[in-house]
C-alpha positions in Angstrom: 0.0 0.0 0.0 1.1 3.5 -0.7 2.3 5.7 2.1 1.5 9.3 2.9 4.7 11.3 3.5 4.7 14.8 5.0 7.9 16.2 3.4 8.1 19.8 4.4 10.6 22.6 5.3 10.4 24.2 8.7 12.3 26.7 10.9 14.2 25.5 13.9 11.3 26.6 16.0 8.8 24.6 14.1 7.1 27.0 11.6 6.6 26.1 7.9 6.1 29.8 7.1 5.7 33.1 8.8 2.3 34.3 10.0 1.4 35.6 6.6 2.4 32.4 4.9 5.7 33.6 3.5 8.5 31.0 3.5 11.1 33.1 1.6 13.2 33.6 4.8 14.3 30.0 4.6 17.8 29.8 3.1 17.8 28.8 -0.5 21.3 27.3 -0.7 21.8 25.7 -4.2 23.8 22.8 -2.7 20.9 22.1 -0.3 18.4 22.2 -3.1 20.7 19.9 -5.2 20.9 17.4 -2.4 17.1 17.4 -1.9 16.3 17.2 -5.6 18.8 14.5 -6.1 16.9 12.4 -3.5 13.4 13.4 -4.7 13.6 15.1 -8.1 9.8 15.1 -8.3 9.6 17.7 -5.5 11.2 20.4 -7.7 8.6 22.7 -9.1 8.4 22.4 -12.9 9.2 26.1 -13.5 12.5 25.7 -11.6 13.6 22.3 -13.0 15.6 23.6 -16.0 17.2 26.5 -14.0 18.3 24.1 -11.3 19.3 21.3 -13.7 16.8 18.9 -12.3 16.1 16.2 -14.9 15.3 13.1 -12.8 12.1 11.2 -13.0 10.0 10.7 -9.9 11.6 8.3 -7.5 9.3 8.0 -4.5 6.2 10.1 -5.2 3.8 10.0 -8.1 1.1 12.2 -6.4 1.3 15.4 -4.4 -1.5 16.5 -2.0 -1.7 20.1 -0.9 -4.1 22.7 0.5 -5.3 25.7 -1.4 -2.8 28.1 0.3 0.1 25.8 -0.7 -1.2 25.8 -4.3 -1.8 29.5 -4.3 1.8 30.6 -5.3 1.6 28.5 -8.5 -1.7 30.3 -9.3 -0.2 33.7 -8.5 2.7 32.9 -10.9 0.2 32.1 -13.6 0.7 28.3 -13.4 -2.9 27.3 -13.6 -1.7 23.7 -14.2 0.1 23.8 -10.8 3.7 23.7 -9.8 4.0 19.9 -10.2 2.4 18.9 -13.6 4.9 15.9 -13.7 2.9 14.5 -10.7 -0.7 13.8 -10.1 -1.7 17.0 -8.2 -4.5 17.0 -5.7 -5.6 20.2 -4.1 -7.8 20.0 -1.0 -10.2 23.0 -0.9 -13.8 23.9 -0.5 -13.4 26.9 -2.8 -13.4 27.0 -6.6 -10.1 26.9 -8.4 -9.3 27.8 -12.0 -10.2 24.9 -14.3 -7.2 22.7 -15.1 -6.9 19.1 -16.3 -3.6 18.9 -14.4 -5.1 19.6 -10.9 -7.7 17.5 -9.1 -9.8 19.1 -6.4 -10.9 17.2 -3.3 -13.4 18.7 -1.0 -16.0 17.3 1.4 -14.6 14.4 3.5 -10.9 15.1 3.0 -9.7 12.0 5.0 -11.8 9.7 3.0 -10.6 11.3 -0.3 -7.0 10.9 0.7 -7.5 7.4 2.1 -9.0 6.5 -1.4 -5.8 7.9 -3.0 -3.6 5.8 -0.7 -5.6 2.6 -1.6 -4.8 3.1 -5.3 -1.8 1.4 -6.8 1.3 3.6 -7.3 4.2 5.3 -5.6 3.9 7.1 -2.3 1.9 10.3 -1.9 3.7 13.5 -0.9 1.8 15.7 1.5 3.3 19.1 0.5 1.4 21.3 3.0 0.0 23.0 4.8 -0.5 22.9 8.5 -4.3 22.7 8.5 -4.3 19.9 6.0 -1.5 18.1 7.9 -3.6 18.3 11.0 -6.6 16.9 9.3 -4.6 14.0 7.8 -2.2 13.3 10.7 -3.7 9.8 11.3 -3.1 8.9 7.7 0.5 10.1 7.7 3.1 7.3 7.7 6.2 9.3 7.6 7.2 12.9 8.5 10.3 14.3 6.8 11.2 17.7 8.2 13.8 19.8 6.5 14.9 21.9 9.5 16.3 25.2 8.4 18.9 27.1 10.4 16.6 30.0 11.2 14.2 31.0 14.0 11.0 32.7 12.8 9.6 33.3 16.3 6.0 33.0 15.1 4.1 31.7 12.1 2.3 28.7 10.7 3.1 25.6 12.7 4.1 22.2 11.3 0.6 20.8 12.3 -2.5 22.8 13.2 -5.7 21.5 14.8 -4.4 18.3 16.5 -7.0 16.9 18.8 -4.6 14.9 20.9 -0.9 14.0 21.2 0.6 11.4 18.8 3.7 9.3 19.3 6.3 9.4 16.5 9.6 7.6 16.2 12.8 9.3 14.9 14.4 7.0 12.4 17.0 9.2 10.7 18.8 12.6 11.0 20.9 13.6 8.1 22.9 16.8 7.7 22.5 18.5 4.4 24.6 21.3 2.8 23.7 24.8 4.0 23.1 23.8 7.6 19.8 22.1 6.9 19.0 18.9 8.8 16.7 16.3 7.3 14.9 14.6 10.2 12.7 11.6 9.5 10.0 10.3 11.8 7.7 7.3 11.4 4.2 7.2 12.9 4.1 3.4 12.5 6.5 0.7 11.3 7.1 0.5 7.6 5.4 -2.3 5.8 
């Protein structure tokens, strides 16, 4: 069965963006990006692939799930087809989005919609963000990969929002990346 992997950047103090949703304060070291995109080339947005020399085919993920606010920068840049047209793109929202054959919209029972995705054959599913969606899907998440950036934001959008109770996770790997970023991997349940 496919796994849901929350692969996201965060500040050292646990914020995925500032209070306004801006994540541009995170360092954008080319060596860090190269290391991350070497591991998961599919996580590089299409409009940056050529400039960053990312040519690899998807390795782990064939589907990306994100909330409307995470999808918004693509729309703001005029990318109606989304930032990841090389993946199946699923945007969770109860609002209308511009029509695109490259973006699926899931509304209503979000957990059931994502559970149905996970039951389909294919590679793992990348939960791209954001905090509200991660909070809603936390019980479906198999793995959390946090790219901890060497910056303190002090306030902002947390990694998860709206959790109704504590959950145990188990650290399985800590890997230093160029640029002072640490890739920390947690499992919510054993693999398999």
